[in-house]
TORGUMAR-94826 format. One record per residue (C-alpha): residue number from 1; residue in three letters; x, y, z. Coordinates in steps of 0.5 Angstrom, whole numbers, plus 500, padded with zeros to 3 digits. Each point is the difference from the previous one (the first is absolute). Example, Ala and Ser with C-alpha at 12.3 -4.5 7.8 and 13.67 -1.06 7.14 Angstrom:
SITE   nr  rest   c1   c2   c3
SITE    1   ALA  525  491  516
SITE    2   SER  502  507  498
This chain:
SITE   nr  rest   c1   c2   c3
SITE    1   MET  911  882  651
SITE    2   ARG  500  504  493
SITE    3   GLN  498  496  494
SITE    4   SER  505  503  496
SITE    5   MET  506  498  504
SITE    6   MET  497  493  501
SITE    7   PHE  503  494  496
SITE    8   SER  494  496  498
SITE    9   PRO  501  498  493
SITE   10   THR  493  497  497
SITE   11   LEU  498  496  495
SITE   12   ARG  494  500  495
SITE   13   GLU  500  493  498
SITE   14   VAL  500  494  504
SITE   15   PRO  507  496  500
SITE   16   SER  499  494  496
SITE   17   ASP  503  495  505
SITE   18   ALA  495  503  506
SITE   19   GLU  495  495  500
SITE   20   VAL  496  502  506
SITE   21   ARG  497  507  502
SITE   22   SER  504  502  506
SITE   23   HIS  506  498  496
SITE   24   GLN  498  504  494
SITE   25   LEU  498  506  504
SITE   26   LEU  506  501  505
SITE   27   LEU  504  500  494
SITE   28   ARG  496  505  496
SITE   29   ALA  499  505  506
SITE   30   GLY  507  500  501
SITE   31   PHE  500  497  507
SITE   32   MET  506  495  498
SITE   33   ARG  504  497  494
SITE   34   GLN  503  493  498
SITE   35   ASN  507  499  501
SITE   36   ALA  500  493  498
SITE   37   SER  495  494  501
SITE   38   GLY  497  500  506
SITE   39   ILE  504  506  503
SITE   40   TYR  498  507  500
SITE   41   SER  501  507  502
SITE   42   PHE  495  504  504
SITE   43   LEU  500  507  497
SITE   44   PRO  498  506  505
SITE   45   LEU  492  499  500
SITE   46   GLY  501  493  501
SITE   47   LEU  505  501  505
SITE   48   LYS  495  504  504
SITE   49   VAL  494  495  500
SITE   50   LEU  505  495  502
SITE   51   GLN  502  504  506
SITE   52   LYS  493  501  502
SITE   53   VAL  499  493  500
SITE   54   GLU  506  499  504
SITE   55   GLY  498  506  505
SITE   56   ILE  493  496  501
SITE   57   ILE  504  493  501
SITE   58   ARG  505  504  505
SITE   59   GLU  494  503  504
SITE   60   GLU  497  493  501
SITE   61   MET  506  496  501
SITE   62   GLU  501  505  506
SITE   63   ASN  493  499  503
SITE   64   ALA  502  493  500
SITE   65   GLY  506  501  504
SITE   66   ALA  505  498  494
SITE   67   MET  507  504  500
SITE   68   GLU  503  502  493
SITE   69   LEU  507  498  498
SITE   70   LEU  504  499  494
SITE   71   MET  503  493  498
SITE   72   PRO  505  499  494
SITE   73   ALA  498  498  493
SITE   74   LEU  506  496  499
SITE   75   GLN  500  494  505
SITE   76   PRO  506  495  501
SITE   77   ALA  498  493  498
SITE   78   GLU  502  497  507
SITE   79   LEU  494  503  503
SITE   80   TRP  495  496  494
SITE   81   GLN  504  494  501
SITE   82   GLU  499  500  508
SITE   83   SER  493  500  498
SITE   84   GLY  500  495  495
SITE   85   ARG  497  504  495
SITE   86   TRP  506  502  496
SITE   87   TYR  499  493  496
SITE   88   SER  492  500  500
SITE   89   TYR  498  507  499
SITE   90   GLY  501  499  492
SITE   91   PRO  502  504  494
SITE   92   GLU  496  506  502
SITE   93   LEU  506  502  505
SITE   94   MET  505  504  497
SITE   95   ARG  507  497  502
SITE   96   MET  507  503  499
SITE   97   ASN  507  500  502
SITE   98   ASP  505  506  502
SITE   99   ARG  507  501  498
SITE  100   HIS  502  495  505
SITE  101   SER  495  494  498
SITE  102   ARG  496  501  506
SITE  103   GLU  492  498  498
SITE  104   PHE  495  505  501
SITE  105   ALA  493  501  498
SITE  106   LEU  495  507  499
SITE  107   GLY  495  499  505
SITE  108   ALA  494  497  498
SITE  109   THR  497  500  507
SITE  110   HIS  504  502  507
SITE  111   GLU  498  494  505
SITE  112   GLU  507  498  500
SITE  113   VAL  503  507  501
SITE  114   ILE  495  502  505
SITE  115   THR  501  493  504
SITE  116   ALA  508  501  500
SITE  117   LEU  499  507  503
SITE  118   VAL  495  499  505
SITE  119   ARG  504  493  502
SITE  120   ASP  506  504  501
SITE  121   GLU  497  506  504
SITE  122   VAL  494  497  504
SITE  123   LYS  501  495  506
SITE  124   SER  495  500  505
SITE  125   TYR  492  499  500
SITE  126   LYS  500  507  503
SITE  127   LYS  502  503  493
SITE  128   LEU  494  497  497
SITE  129   PRO  495  501  497
SITE  130   LEU  504  504  494
SITE  131   THR  497  502  493
SITE  132   LEU  505  503  495
SITE  133   TYR  498  502  493
SITE  134   GLN  503  503  494
SITE  135   ILE  498  503  493
SITE  136   GLN  506  497  496
SITE  137   THR  501  499  492
SITE  138   LYS  499  492  499
SITE  139   PHE  503  496  494
SITE  140   ARG  497  494  497
SITE  141   ASP  502  497  493
SITE  142   GLU  493  499  498
SITE  143   LYS  500  495  494
SITE  144   ARG  494  505  496
SITE  145   PRO  500  507  503
SITE  146   ARG  493  503  498
SITE  147   PHE  495  505  501
SITE  148   GLY  505  505  502
SITE  149   LEU  500  501  508
SITE  150   LEU  496  494  501
SITE  151   ARG  505  495  498
SITE  152   GLY  507  503  500
SITE  153   ARG  507  498  501
SITE  154   GLU  502  506  505
SITE  155   PHE  494  502  504
SITE  156   LEU  499  504  507
SITE  157   MET  498  496  506
SITE  158   LYS  498  501  507
SITE  159   ASP  502  494  504
SITE  160   ALA  499  500  508
SITE  161   TYR  503  494  504
SITE  162   SER  497  499  508
SITE  163   PHE  504  496  505
SITE  164   HIS  496  497  506
SITE  165   SER  501  495  506
SITE  166   SER  493  497  499
SITE  167   ARG  495  498  495
SITE  168   GLU  495  505  504
SITE  169   SER  505  506  499
SITE  170   LEU  500  498  492
SITE  171   ASP  493  499  499
SITE  172   GLU  499  507  504
SITE  173   VAL  505  504  495
SITE  174   TYR  497  496  494
SITE  175   ASN  493  502  501
SITE  176   LYS  503  507  501
SITE  177   MET  503  500  493
SITE  178   TYR  494  497  497
SITE  179   GLU  496  506  502
SITE  180   ALA  506  505  498
SITE  181   TYR  500  497  493
SITE  182   SER  493  500  500
SITE  183   ASN  500  508  502
SITE  184   VAL  506  501  494
SITE  185   PHE  496  497  495
SITE  186   ARG  493  503  502
SITE  187   ARG  504  507  501
SITE  188   CYS  503  499  493
SITE  189   GLY  492  499  497
SITE  190   LEU  501  493  498
SITE  191   ASN  495  495  499
SITE  192   PHE  503  494  503
SITE  193   ARG  499  493  504
SITE  194   ALA  505  497  505
SITE  195   VAL  500  493  498
SITE  196   ILE  503  493  504
SITE  197   ALA  506  499  496
SITE  198   ASP  506  495  499
SITE  199   ALA  507  502  503
SITE  200   GLY  504  498  494
SITE  201   ALA  508  501  500
SITE  202   ILE  499  504  506
SITE  203   GLY  498  494  504
SITE  204   GLY  496  500  507
SITE  205   LYS  493  499  501
SITE  206   GLY  494  505  501
SITE  207   THR  500  505  495
SITE  208   HIS  495  505  496
SITE  209   GLU  501  503  493
SITE  210   PHE  497  507  499
SITE  211   MET  497  500  493
SITE  212   ILE  498  506  496
SITE  213   LEU  494  498  496
SITE  214   SER  502  500  492
SITE  215   ASP  498  497  494
SITE  216   ILE  507  500  498
SITE  217   GLY  502  496  507
SITE  218   GLU  505  494  499
SITE  219   ASP  497  497  506
SITE  220   THR  493  497  501
SITE  221   ILE  496  501  507
SITE  222   ALA  495  495  502
SITE  223   TYR  494  504  504
SITE  224   SER  494  499  503
SITE  225   ASP  494  503  497
SITE  226   THR  497  501  507
SITE  227   SER  505  501  505
SITE  228   ASP  507  503  501
SITE  229   TYR  504  494  498
SITE  230   ALA  505  501  495
SITE  231   ALA  506  495  498
SITE  232   ASN  505  500  495
SITE  233   VAL  498  494  495
SITE  234   GLU  506  496  502
SITE  235   MET  498  500  508
SITE  236   ALA  493  500  499
SITE  237   GLU  497  494  504
SITE  238   VAL  495  495  497
SITE  239   VAL  495  498  504
SITE  240   ALA  495  497  495
SITE  241   THR  498  493  502
SITE  242   TYR  499  494  495
SITE  243   GLU  495  495  500
SITE  244   LYS  502  493  498
SITE  245   SER  496  496  495
SITE  246   SER  496  494  503
SITE  247   GLU  502  496  493
SITE  248   ALA  503  493  501
SITE  249   MET  507  500  498
SITE  250   LYS  501  497  493
SITE  251   GLU  506  496  498
SITE  252   LEU  507  503  499
SITE  253   GLU  501  500  492
SITE  254   LYS  506  503  496
SITE  255   VAL  497  503  493
SITE  256   ALA  504  503  494
SITE  257   THR  500  508  500
SITE  258   PRO  504  501  494
SITE  259   ASN  502  507  499
SITE  260   GLN  496  503  506
SITE  261   LYS  504  504  505
SITE  262   SER  496  505  503
SITE  263   ILE  495  499  505
SITE  264   ASP  495  503  495
SITE  265   GLU  502  495  495
SITE  266   VAL  500  494  504
SITE  267   ALA  493  502  503
SITE  268   ALA  497  501  493
SITE  269   PHE  503  494  497
SITE  270   LEU  498  495  506
SITE  271   GLN  493  504  500
SITE  272   MET  501  502  508
SITE  273   GLU  499  506  504
SITE  274   GLU  507  504  501
SITE  275   THR  498  499  508
SITE  276   SER  501  493  499
SITE  277   CYS  507  500  498
SITE  278   ILE  506  500  504
SITE  279   LYS  505  505  498
SITE  280   SER  507  498  502
SITE  281   MET  506  505  501
SITE  282   VAL  507  498  502
SITE  283   PHE  504  506  504
SITE  284   GLN  507  500  503
SITE  285   VAL  499  503  507
SITE  286   ASP  507  502  503
SITE  287   ASP  504  493  499
SITE  288   LYS  494  495  499
SITE  289   PHE  495  499  495
SITE  290   VAL  492  500  501
SITE  291   LEU  494  497  496
SITE  292   VAL  495  505  501
SITE  293   LEU  493  499  498
SITE  294   VAL  494  504  499
SITE  295   ARG  493  499  496
SITE  296   GLY  500  501  493
SITE  297   ASN  497  507  500
SITE  298   HIS  504  503  505
SITE  299   GLU  507  503  500
SITE  300   VAL  506  498  505
SITE  301   ASN  502  506  505
SITE  302   ASP  507  499  500
SITE  303   VAL  500  505  506
SITE  304   LYS  496  495  504
SITE  305   VAL  504  495  499
SITE  306   LYS  506  504  502
SITE  307   ASN  497  502  506
SITE  308   LEU  498  493  502
SITE  309   TYR  507  497  500
SITE  310   GLY  503  507  503
SITE  311   ALA  504  499  494
SITE  312   SER  505  506  497
SITE  313   VAL  499  498  493
SITE  314   VAL  495  497  496
SITE  315   GLU  500  499  492
SITE  316   LEU  497  496  495
SITE  317   ALA  505  494  499
SITE  318   SER  504  500  493
SITE  319   PRO  498  495  494
SITE  320   GLU  506  496  502
SITE  321   ASP  498  499  507
SITE  322   VAL  493  498  498
SITE  323   GLN  503  495  495
SITE  324   ARG  504  497  505
SITE  325   LEU  495  500  506
SITE  326   MET  494  498  496
SITE  327   ASN  503  497  493
SITE  328   CYS  495  505  496
SITE  329   THR  499  507  498
SITE  330   PHE  495  505  504
SITE  331   GLY  494  498  496
SITE  332   SER  499  493  502
SITE  333   LEU  502  501  508
SITE  334   GLY  496  496  505
SITE  335   PRO  500  498  507
SITE  336   ILE  500  492  499
SITE  337   GLY  506  496  501
SITE  338   VAL  505  506  501
SITE  339   SER  506  499  503
SITE  340   ASP  501  500  508
SITE  341   GLU  505  506  498
SITE  342   LEU  494  504  499
SITE  343   GLU  495  502  505
SITE  344   ILE  493  501  498
SITE  345   ILE  496  506  503
SITE  346   ALA  493  502  498
SITE  347   ASP  495  506  500
SITE  348   HIS  494  498  504
SITE  349   ALA  496  500  494
SITE  350   VAL  503  494  497
SITE  351   ALA  498  496  506
SITE  352   ALA  493  500  498
SITE  353   ILE  501  498  493
SITE  354   VAL  497  493  498
SITE  355   ASN  501  496  494
SITE  356   GLY  504  506  497
SITE  357   SER  506  500  495
SITE  358   CYS  508  501  500
SITE  359   GLY  506  499  496
SITE  360   ALA  503  493  500
SITE  361   ASN  507  503  500
SITE  362   GLU  501  497  493
SITE  363   GLU  499  504  494
SITE  364   GLY  493  500  496
SITE  365   TYR  497  496  506
SITE  366   HIS  495  502  506
SITE  367   TYR  497  496  506
SITE  368   VAL  492  501  500
SITE  369   ASN  496  498  506
SITE  370   VAL  506  502  505
SITE  371   ASN  498  501  507
SITE  372   PRO  505  503  505
SITE  373   GLY  501  496  506
SITE  374   ARG  499  493  496
SITE  375   ASP  505  501  494
SITE  376   PHE  505  505  503
SITE  377   THR  502  503  507
SITE  378   VAL  500  507  502
SITE  379   SER  505  502  506
SITE  380   GLN  496  506  501
SITE  381   TYR  494  504  498
SITE  382   ALA  500  508  501
SITE  383   ASP  498  506  497
SITE  384   LEU  504  500  494
SITE  385   ARG  496  504  494
SITE  386   PHE  499  507  498
SITE  387   ILE  493  503  503
SITE  388   GLU  495  502  494
SITE  389   GLU  495  505  499
SITE  390   GLY  493  497  503
SITE  391   ASP  504  496  506
SITE  392   PRO  497  501  507
SITE  393   SER  504  506  503
SITE  394   PRO  505  497  506
SITE  395   ASP  497  504  505
SITE  396   GLY  493  497  499
SITE  397   GLN  497  506  497
SITE  398   GLY  498  501  493
SITE  399   THR  504  497  494
SITE  400   ILE  506  502  497
SITE  401   LYS  501  505  494
SITE  402   PHE  507  502  497
SITE  403   ALA  503  507  499
SITE  404   LEU  507  502  497
SITE  405   GLY  505  504  504
SITE  406   ILE  506  503  501
SITE  407   GLU  504  498  506
SITE  408   ALA  503  507  503
SITE  409   GLY  501  498  507
SITE  410   HIS  502  493  504
SITE  411   ILE  500  499  507
SITE  412   PHE  503  493  503
SITE  413   LYS  501  497  507
SITE  414   LEU  507  497  499
SITE  415   GLY  501  497  506
SITE  416   THR  507  497  501
SITE  417   ARG  501  499  493
SITE  418   TYR  506  504  500
SITE  419   SER  502  501  507
SITE  420   GLU  502  493  501
SITE  421   ALA  503  499  493
SITE  422   MET  505  506  502
SITE  423   ASP  500  499  507
SITE  424   ALA  497  506  502
SITE  425   THR  498  499  507
SITE  426   TYR  499  504  507
SITE  427   LEU  500  499  507
SITE  428   ASP  493  499  503
SITE  429   GLU  497  501  507
SITE  430   ASN  504  494  503
SITE  431   GLY  506  501  497
SITE  432   LYS  499  495  494
SITE  433   THR  502  501  493
SITE  434   GLN  494  500  495
SITE  435   PRO  499  502  493
SITE  436   LEU  497  506  498
SITE  437   ILE  493  500  497
SITE  438   MET  499  504  494
SITE  439   GLY  495  504  496
SITE  440   CYS  501  503  493
SITE  441   TYR  496  505  496
SITE  442   GLY  501  503  493
SITE  443   ILE  497  505  496
SITE  444   GLY  502  501  493
SITE  445   VAL  500  508  500
SITE  446   SER  501  501  492
SITE  447   ARG  495  494  499
SITE  448   VAL  495  504  504
SITE  449   VAL  501  506  496
SITE  450   ALA  498  496  493
SITE  451   ALA  494  497  504
SITE  452   ILE  497  507  501
SITE  453   ALA  502  502  493
SITE  454   GLU  496  494  498
SITE  455   GLN  494  501  504
SITE  456   PHE  500  507  499
SITE  457   ASN  500  503  493
SITE  458   ASP  495  501  494
SITE  459   GLU  501  502  493
SITE  460   SER  503  506  501
SITE  461   GLY  505  498  505
SITE  462   LEU  502  499  507
SITE  463   LEU  495  501  506
SITE  464   TRP  504  500  506
SITE  465   PRO  497  500  507
SITE  466   SER  502  506  504
SITE  467   ALA  504  497  505
SITE  468   VAL  505  497  495
SITE  469   ALA  499  506  494
SITE  470   PRO  507  503  498
SITE  471   PHE  496  507  501
SITE  472   HIS  493  501  503
SITE  473   VAL  499  506  496
SITE  474   HIS  502  502  493
SITE  475   VAL  499  508  498
SITE  476   ILE  500  501  493
SITE  477   PRO  499  507  497
SITE  478   VAL  497  500  493
SITE  479   ASN  505  505  498
SITE  480   VAL  506  502  503
SITE  481   LYS  501  506  496
SITE  482   THR  494  503  503
SITE  483   ASP  502  504  506
SITE  484   ILE  494  499  504
SITE  485   GLN  500  493  499
SITE  486   ARG  507  499  501
SITE  487   GLU  500  504  507
SITE  488   LYS  494  496  503
SITE  489   ALA  503  494  498
SITE  490   GLU  506  502  504
SITE  491   TYR  496  502  506
SITE  492   ILE  496  494  500
SITE  493   TYR  506  495  499
SITE  494   GLN  504  504  506
SITE  495   SER  494  500  505
SITE  496   LEU  498  493  499
SITE  497   LYS  507  498  501
SITE  498   LYS  500  504  507
SITE  499   GLN  494  496  502
SITE  500   GLY  504  494  499
SITE  501   ILE  496  498  493
SITE  502   ASP  505  496  496
SITE  503   THR  499  504  493
SITE  504   LEU  503  500  493
SITE  505   LEU  500  507  496
SITE  506   ASP  500  499  493
SITE  507   ASP  504  506  498
SITE  508   ARG  501  498  493
SITE  509   PRO  499  504  494
SITE  510   GLU  496  494  497
SITE  511   ARG  493  500  497
SITE  512   ALA  494  499  505
SITE  513   GLY  498  493  496
SITE  514   VAL  507  497  501
SITE  515   LYS  500  502  508
SITE  516   PHE  494  497  501
SITE  517   ALA  502  494  496
SITE  518   ASP  506  499  505
SITE  519   SER  496  502  506
SITE  520   ASP  495  494  499
SITE  521   LEU  506  496  498
SITE  522   PHE  504  501  506
SITE  523   GLY  493  499  504
SITE  524   ILE  501  505  505
SITE  525   PRO  493  500  505
SITE  526   VAL  498  508  499
SITE  527   ARG  501  504  494
SITE  528   VAL  500  508  501
SITE  529   THR  499  504  493
SITE  530   VAL  501  507  500
SITE  531   GLY  497  503  494
SITE  532   LYS  496  506  498
SITE  533   LYS  496  501  507
SITE  534   ALA  507  501  503
SITE  535   GLU  498  507  500
SITE  536   GLU  494  499  505
SITE  537   GLY  504  495  504
SITE  538   ILE  497  494  498
SITE  539   VAL  503  494  497
SITE  540   GLU  497  493  498
SITE  541   VAL  502  494  505
SITE  542   LYS  499  493  496
SITE  543   VAL  500  493  504
SITE  544   ARG  505  496  496
SITE  545   ALA  496  493  502
SITE  546   THR  493  502  499
SITE  547   GLY  501  506  495
SITE  548   GLU  495  504  504
SITE  549   SER  502  508  499
SITE  550   GLU  498  506  504
SITE  551   GLU  502  507  500
SITE  552   VAL  503  502  506
SITE  553   HIS  502  507  503
SITE  554   ILE  507  500  502
SITE  555   GLU  499  502  507
SITE  556   GLY  496  494  501
SITE  557   LEU  505  496  496
SITE  558   TYR  504  496  506
SITE  559   GLU  494  498  504
SITE  560   TYR  496  497  493
SITE  561   ILE  507  497  498
SITE  562   THR  501  497  507
SITE  563   ASN  492  497  500
SITE  564   ILE  502  497  494
SITE  565   LEU  506  496  502
SITE  566   GLN  497  498  506
């Protein structure tokens, strides 16, 4: 490609609304432009990176035995109603009506479409297993689009779906996809971790997220400091043990705690440790209300509450519901004397509390000398809190530390979640009807581009790994008006292209400083400068990532560049 013919409008100033490095640099380097909040156009350089990431994904999908197809972005509401997600997915699903008042959605994901497609075409176990994938635009009406491509309303995604006649077959393909995803992110040069995760709105059990480590990540990863264990903080199991004090139980007492609402305020007022306080929170779990108890210095993990009940939706009860159920507000809640309408569950740490405190379900009052089992009954103890740094690792090796990450991939064992709801069945070896067993596997393709830009940059611009760089080599004649420089640059450009090296020739009549600045901004791995020694057949080769440069004779240029790129 000749740069004089390329559409690559660069910016010298950082856009005011671009908060993170990847967003700033992709805009400044002319890789993309914003059309509306959370909606972007990929310009030629950005599209080349996107296509190279797609190419890596396609190779790994093929190696894993998946076949590519393309499904519609516009999906009929009937399919989502069959699965039950039309009513539960939430406001992120973009819904619309056509001229005949029929309801549709812009695809946020494609479980319903692919299930209907396979349901109608695959009837026998002989056609299984089957793995299909697409690279398709997705739409989600994000409440707060941010960080450029990392949190958008329109984005490119690779989603794959597998269909099976046995759990063993699903496990086999799941493991293949795990390896394929690891290969994709490794080939893109990314620093990532595969972590145990929650399935969220997709549904199903058995899932891993592939997290790109980054200080601007929106997800917290809990990982062991001595092993390979890693999990999303929502899913990390707490295996800490709690020793119960041998202190004798004291008589329950109600005390006035005027204007003391939070745990730290109550603990200070009562001159107690937060570890002796019981925090009480009311959650609506699908169509029932549950009082959840944790130790005062812990936080309730609503995902664990959801998974404990196998619920579809778990959310904090409204102030109105709390007032109706408990006759008080949030700051005075406690488990003593509550209505039978409210089930009480508690984290394991609560069972070890002796002579603790809790809200009295009366404004401005708390109980002290509270003892679980004596003063209130817990229907079930479970792991209900968020793991904390310093807790023992669930795999028994080391202790937990935290890191931030960007979710770039997610793989699920869906089981029969969609096939049962949508009557997607097959005939087994005995001629008996069985629901298809499914897996689901997604990569945020455009998000991967941003994640690479986030990990690979410096003060001068982007630093693309060679596998995904828009071009491998940037050939720059210092002065295109000098015949020998222009001719040598043209020769190098043509010869590198013929040898399969993706090359950009800066043939613009610009000053050398402008060309070098643009080259650094673009982040092309190798720069070949054709300058004063062109008559001798010598050029300068500079490695963008390290800044190292060396004079090389043109005849040995291909081999030298190949070694760098490898």
